[in-house]
Structures are given as C-alpha cells and as structure tokens.
C-alpha positions in Angstrom: 6.5 8.8 7.3 7.5 6.1 9.9 4.9 5.4 12.6 6.3 2.4 14.4 9.3 0.2 14.1 10.2 -3.0 16.0 12.8 -5.6 14.9 12.2 -6.0 11.1 8.7 -4.5 11.3 8.3 -1.0 10.0 5.0 0.7 9.9 4.5 3.9 7.8 1.9 6.3 6.6 1.7 6.3 2.9 -0.7 8.8 1.3 -0.2 8.9 -2.6 -1.6 11.9 -4.4 -2.3 11.4 -8.1 0.5 9.4 -9.5 1.6 6.5 -7.3 5.3 5.9 -8.1 5.5 2.4 -6.4 8.2 0.0 -7.6 8.8 -3.6 -6.3 10.3 -3.8 -2.8 12.6 -6.3 -1.2 10.0 -7.3 1.5 6.3 -8.0 1.7 4.1 -5.0 2.3 0.5 -4.6 3.6 -1.7 -1.6 3.3 -4.7 -0.7 5.4 -7.0 1.8 3.7 -7.9 4.7 6.0 -9.8 6.8 3.6 -10.5 7.1 -0.1 -11.6 4.6 -2.7 -9.9 3.3 -5.9 -8.2 0.3 -7.4 -5.1 -1.5 -6.3 -2.9 -3.3 -8.8 -1.3 -6.3 -7.1 0.9 -7.5 -9.9 -1.8 -9.6 -11.6 -5.2 -7.7 -11.4 -6.8 -4.5 -10.3 -8.9 -4.9 -7.2 -11.3 -2.2 -5.8 -10.5 -0.9 -2.3 -12.4 1.3 0.2 -11.8 2.3 3.9 -11.1 -0.7 6.2 -9.7 -2.9 3.4 -6.5 -4.8 3.9 -4.1 -5.0 0.8 -1.1 -7.2 0.4 1.9 -6.7 -1.9 4.4 -9.6 -2.0 8.1 -8.8 -2.2 9.4 -8.1 -5.6 5.9 -7.7 -7.2 4.9 -4.5 -9.0 2.0 -2.8 -7.3 0.3 0.6 -7.2 -3.0 2.3 -6.3 -5.2 4.5 -8.6 -6.8 7.5 -6.9 -5.7 9.3 -3.8 -6.4 7.2 -0.7 -4.6 7.6 2.6 -3.4 4.2 3.6 -1.2 2.9 6.4 1.7 0.7 5.2 3.6 -2.0 7.0 6.4 -3.7 5.3 
C-alpha cells in the first residue's frame, strides 16, 4: 500500500502475514519495524528485529522476514 511518493522515492506499508514471498528487487529497500519481532534474512544472515529497528535490503539481494511484523518499507 503506497504511503508517499516523491521523485524516485516510494514509501509503502508492508505487513507480511505468515509466508513472506519477497524476491530480489531492482532497487534498494529499507524497512522500519513498527510492531512485531522476528528474524530478517538479508541475503547473508538472519538478524533479529523488534519495533524501532531499521533494516536494509540492497537491490538484487534475496531477503525476507520470519514472523508477522508490520513494517514500513521505502524502496
């Protein structure tokens, strides 16, 4: 769901439930965790996350979260 767009910046609300079907994207992405906890796979390792955390996924790199957080995405 788009929240804000300006030039090449696009901000969306992304709230995976259960299975996170992420595939590599053509541009860098950031995620800000709003609620929920879990682990984020950044293409190399799984990192724990919690509300307030900032996650980065470089363009072209596989990434996904495990659990059901509600996170804001900008990419």
